[in-house]
C-alpha positions as CSV (number, residue, x, y, z in Angstrom):
1,M,-20.0,3.1,-41.6
2,C,-16.8,2.5,-41.8
3,G,-14.9,2.0,-44.9
4,A,-16.8,1.7,-48.2
5,P,-18.4,-1.2,-50.5
6,R,-15.7,-3.6,-52.4
7,R,-16.7,-4.0,-55.8
8,G,-18.0,-7.4,-56.9
9,R,-18.6,-8.6,-53.7
10,G,-21.9,-6.9,-52.5
11,L,-22.0,-4.7,-49.3
12,V,-19.1,-5.5,-47.7
13,Y,-17.9,-3.0,-45.1
14,A,-13.8,-3.0,-44.9
15,C,-13.5,-1.9,-40.8
16,P,-10.8,-1.1,-39.1
17,K,-11.1,-3.5,-36.4
18,P,-12.4,-7.1,-36.3
19,V,-16.4,-6.8,-35.0
20,H,-17.4,-8.8,-32.2
21,I,-19.9,-11.3,-33.7
22,P,-21.6,-11.8,-30.1
23,D,-21.9,-8.0,-29.5
24,L,-23.6,-8.0,-33.2
25,L,-26.0,-10.5,-32.5
26,S,-27.1,-9.4,-29.0
27,A,-28.0,-6.2,-31.0
28,I,-30.1,-8.3,-33.1
29,E,-31.6,-9.6,-30.6
30,K,-32.4,-6.7,-29.0
31,M,-33.7,-5.4,-32.1
32,A,-36.3,-8.2,-32.4
33,S,-37.3,-7.8,-28.9
34,R,-38.1,-4.5,-29.7
35,L,-40.5,-4.8,-32.7
36,P,-43.5,-5.6,-30.9
37,A,-42.9,-1.9,-29.1
38,I,-42.0,0.2,-32.2
39,Q,-45.1,-1.5,-33.9
40,T,-47.2,-0.6,-30.8
41,A,-45.8,2.8,-30.7
42,M,-45.9,3.5,-35.0
43,G,-50.1,2.6,-34.5
44,Q,-51.0,2.5,-38.4
45,A,-47.3,2.2,-39.6
46,S,-46.8,-0.4,-42.3
47,P,-44.7,-3.7,-41.6
48,H,-42.1,-2.1,-43.8
49,D,-42.0,1.5,-41.6
50,V,-41.4,-0.6,-38.6
51,I,-38.8,-3.1,-40.2
52,M,-36.8,0.2,-41.4
53,S,-37.1,1.9,-38.1
54,S,-35.6,-1.2,-36.5
55,C,-33.0,-1.3,-38.8
56,R,-32.1,1.9,-38.4
57,W,-31.7,1.5,-34.3
58,C,-29.7,-1.8,-34.9
59,M,-27.1,0.0,-37.6
60,T,-26.9,2.3,-35.1
61,L,-25.9,0.0,-32.4
62,F,-23.7,-1.7,-34.6
63,S,-21.7,1.8,-36.0
64,T,-21.4,2.2,-32.0
65,H,-20.3,-0.9,-31.7
66,V,-17.5,-1.0,-34.4
67,F,-16.2,2.8,-33.7
68,E,-15.7,2.2,-30.0
69,T,-13.7,-1.2,-31.1
70,V,-11.7,0.7,-33.2
71,L,-10.6,3.7,-30.5
72,A,-10.5,1.3,-27.6
73,G,-8.1,-0.9,-29.8
74,D,-5.9,2.2,-30.4
75,I,-5.8,2.8,-27.1
76,S,-4.7,-0.6,-25.5
77,N,-2.0,-0.8,-28.2
78,G,-0.6,2.4,-27.8
79,D,-1.6,4.1,-30.8
80,L,-3.4,6.4,-28.6
81,K,-1.5,7.7,-25.3
82,V,-2.5,8.9,-22.0
83,G,-2.9,12.8,-22.4
84,D,-3.5,12.6,-26.5
85,Q,-6.7,14.8,-27.5
86,L,-9.2,12.5,-29.9
87,P,-10.4,14.5,-32.7
88,T,-13.0,17.1,-33.5
89,E,-16.9,15.1,-33.9
90,D,-16.5,16.8,-37.4
91,G,-12.8,15.1,-37.5
92,V,-14.2,11.8,-36.6
93,I,-17.1,11.6,-39.3
94,A,-14.6,12.1,-42.3
95,R,-12.7,9.1,-40.7
96,F,-15.2,6.7,-39.8
97,E,-18.3,8.1,-41.7
98,V,-20.5,7.7,-38.8
99,S,-23.1,9.8,-37.1
100,R,-22.9,12.7,-34.8
101,I,-25.2,10.5,-32.3
102,T,-23.0,7.5,-32.8
103,I,-19.7,9.4,-31.5
104,R,-21.6,10.5,-29.1
105,R,-22.9,7.5,-27.8
106,T,-19.4,6.1,-28.2
107,I,-17.6,8.5,-26.2
108,Q,-20.1,8.0,-23.5
109,N,-19.8,4.4,-23.8
110,L,-16.1,5.0,-23.5
111,V,-16.0,7.4,-20.4
112,S,-18.5,4.8,-18.6
113,R,-15.3,2.1,-19.2
114,G,-13.0,4.9,-17.9
115,L,-10.6,4.9,-20.9
116,V,-11.7,8.8,-21.9
117,E,-12.3,11.6,-19.8
118,I,-14.1,15.0,-20.9
119,R,-13.2,18.0,-19.8
120,R,-15.1,21.0,-20.8
121,G,-14.0,23.9,-22.9
122,K,-11.1,21.6,-24.0
123,G,-12.4,18.0,-25.7
124,T,-12.0,14.9,-25.2
125,F,-8.7,13.0,-23.8
126,I,-7.3,9.5,-23.3
127,A,-7.7,9.0,-19.5
128,A,-5.0,7.3,-16.9
129,P,-5.7,4.0,-16.3
130,K,-7.1,3.2,-12.7
131,I,-4.7,2.2,-10.6
132,S,-5.6,-0.7,-8.4
133,Q,-5.0,-1.7,-4.9
134,D,-5.1,-5.1,-3.1
135,L,-6.7,-5.0,0.5
136,K,-5.3,-8.2,0.9
137,E,-2.2,-7.0,3.5
138,L,-1.5,-3.7,5.2
139,S,1.1,-2.2,3.2
140,G,2.2,1.6,2.8
141,F,1.8,3.7,-0.5
142,V,5.2,3.7,-1.9
143,E,5.5,0.0,-1.2
144,D,1.9,-0.3,-3.2
145,M,3.1,1.8,-5.9
146,H,6.7,0.2,-6.7
147,A,4.4,-2.9,-7.0
148,L,2.5,-1.7,-9.8
149,G,5.7,0.0,-11.4
150,R,4.8,3.6,-10.8
151,K,7.1,6.2,-9.6
152,P,6.2,7.1,-5.7
153,T,6.9,10.6,-4.7
154,A,5.5,12.9,-1.8
155,R,4.7,16.5,-1.3
156,V,5.0,17.5,2.5
157,I,2.0,20.2,3.3
158,G,2.6,20.6,6.8
159,K,4.4,19.4,10.3
160,A,3.3,20.3,13.6
161,I,2.3,19.0,17.1
162,V,-1.3,19.4,18.1
163,P,-3.6,18.7,20.7
164,A,-5.6,15.3,19.9
165,D,-9.3,15.8,19.8
166,V,-12.1,13.0,20.4
167,N,-11.3,10.7,17.6
168,V,-7.6,11.2,17.3
169,A,-7.3,10.4,21.0
170,R,-9.7,7.2,20.9
171,Q,-7.6,5.6,17.7
172,L,-4.3,6.5,19.6
173,A,-4.9,5.2,23.0
174,L,-4.5,8.2,24.6
175,T,-6.1,11.4,26.4
176,R,-8.2,13.9,24.8
177,G,-5.9,17.1,24.3
178,E,-2.9,14.9,24.6
179,R,-0.1,16.0,22.1
180,V,0.6,13.9,18.8
181,V,2.3,14.7,16.4
182,R,0.3,15.7,12.7
183,I,1.8,15.4,9.3
184,R,-0.2,16.4,6.3
185,R,1.2,15.4,2.7
186,V,0.6,14.7,-1.1
187,R,1.2,11.4,-2.4
188,L,1.9,11.1,-6.6
189,A,2.4,8.2,-8.5
190,D,4.5,9.1,-11.8
191,G,3.8,12.9,-10.9
192,V,-0.2,13.0,-10.7
193,P,-1.5,14.1,-7.3
194,L,-3.4,10.5,-6.2
195,S,-3.8,10.7,-2.2
196,F,-3.9,13.6,0.6
197,D,-2.8,11.9,4.0
198,E,-3.1,12.9,7.4
199,T,-1.1,11.4,9.7
200,Y,-1.2,11.1,13.6
201,L,1.5,9.7,15.8
202,P,2.1,9.5,19.6
203,L,4.6,12.6,20.2
204,E,7.2,10.3,21.7
205,I,7.7,8.6,18.4
206,G,6.5,11.5,16.2
207,K,9.2,14.0,17.2
208,K,11.8,12.0,15.8
209,I,9.8,11.1,12.6
210,I,9.1,14.8,11.7
211,G,12.8,15.4,11.8
212,D,13.4,13.2,8.8
213,N,13.0,13.7,5.3
214,L,9.5,12.2,4.9
215,R,9.6,13.8,1.1
216,V,11.6,10.9,0.2
217,E,10.9,8.4,3.0
218,P,7.8,6.8,3.9
219,I,6.8,6.8,7.4
220,F,6.0,3.1,7.4
221,S,10.0,2.4,6.4
222,L,10.8,4.8,9.3
223,L,8.7,3.3,12.1
224,E,9.7,-0.6,10.6
225,R,13.4,0.1,9.9
226,K,14.6,3.3,11.4
227,Y,12.8,3.0,14.5
228,D,12.3,-0.5,15.4
229,V,8.6,-0.3,15.7
230,P,7.1,-3.1,13.6
231,L,3.7,-2.9,12.4
232,I,1.5,-6.1,13.1
233,E,-1.6,-5.5,11.8
234,A,-4.5,-2.6,10.9
235,E,-8.2,-1.7,10.8
236,Y,-9.7,-0.2,8.0
237,K,-12.5,2.0,7.4
238,L,-13.5,2.9,3.5
239,D,-16.2,5.2,2.7
240,A,-16.9,7.8,-0.2
241,V,-17.2,11.4,0.1
242,A,-17.2,14.8,-1.8
243,A,-14.2,16.6,-1.9
244,E,-13.7,19.0,0.4
245,K,-11.7,22.3,-0.3
246,E,-8.4,21.6,0.9
247,V,-8.7,17.9,-0.3
248,A,-10.1,19.2,-3.8
249,M,-6.9,21.5,-3.8
250,A,-4.2,18.8,-2.7
251,L,-5.5,16.5,-5.4
252,K,-6.4,18.9,-8.2
253,V,-9.9,18.1,-8.5
254,K,-13.0,20.0,-8.9
255,L,-14.6,20.5,-5.4
256,R,-17.2,17.9,-4.5
257,S,-15.2,15.7,-6.7
258,P,-15.5,11.8,-5.4
259,I,-13.0,10.2,-3.3
260,F,-12.5,7.8,-1.5
261,R,-11.7,8.3,2.1
262,I,-9.6,5.4,4.3
263,E,-9.3,5.6,8.4
264,R,-6.6,3.3,9.0
265,T,-5.5,2.6,12.3
266,S,-2.0,0.4,12.5
267,F,-0.6,-1.6,15.3
268,S,2.2,-2.7,17.0
269,T,3.3,-5.6,18.8
270,S,1.0,-5.6,22.0
271,N,-1.9,-4.5,19.7
272,R,-0.4,-0.7,20.8
273,P,-1.9,1.8,18.4
274,V,1.7,3.9,16.8
275,D,-0.1,4.8,13.4
276,Y,-3.7,7.1,12.6
277,E,-4.3,7.9,9.1
278,T,-7.0,9.7,6.9
279,L,-6.4,8.8,3.3
280,H,-8.3,10.5,0.8
281,Y,-7.7,8.6,-2.9
282,R,-8.8,10.3,-5.7
283,G,-12.2,8.3,-7.1
284,D,-11.2,8.8,-10.7
285,L,-8.0,7.1,-10.7
286,V,-8.1,4.2,-8.1
287,Q,-9.9,1.1,-7.5
288,F,-9.7,-0.9,-4.5
289,V,-9.9,-4.8,-5.4
290,T,-9.9,-7.6,-2.8
291,R,-10.9,-11.4,-3.1
292,L,-13.2,-12.9,-0.5
293,V,-13.6,-16.3,0.8
294,R,-17.1,-17.9,1.6
295,K,-17.3,-19.3,5.0
296,I,-18.8,-22.9,4.9
297,R,-21.8,-22.9,7.1
């Protein structure tokens, strides 16, 4: 446990952070619900052995909860910062006086909460919090990052004029083989690669945009402010995929890592498609949020 007994006051443990009593009660309830199963599994074991087995299980849960509460608190109040490495198991045991199984359960809980990440061969590190993107309105990457207080930048991988394949032609209401402009970029937030974007534009407007500085000027802003092409609405398609080689390299993630893939076609006036994009967002750093209204029937 964390801390030591206090003299004259019984076995009272001094924990660095307060224990959430409802969670402790829940653990005790789970222990009680397991008693019949434990007794059955232990066969002829005495009631004392059954109770002691259940208590050890409950105290493991209690220790895990306390340790997890301490670490989560250190992360939330800034004592542990993004990129900081957690102490080794031996270091944790020395500080908190907990078992290795408690440490490992706690780390797995923190991984599932997105608070830490395990890097093989290196250790356990504080993870960057996920970026939440709202899907309530049409907005660009730069606008989204500014709204979240992040610094957006871009790295242009390539700009080219290419023939439209069947899908691109359909999205932009063109003929297959008709020339379009393709722009590939890696979008970063605070210097961290977040999205790999492949954008297709009709040739007339695309030829103008590839001459602009796309490292600092977002395409949405260029369309609307410089070339007077208003963006009215967009169609979104979102699915989960495994990162292929090009995407994994661009985003600096492992091959086959989970990725959000978004197909977005943006429309101007008269329902004219002017921008078709395939966006690949890192699944470990981004979450998408929306709010749905119940339709009264």
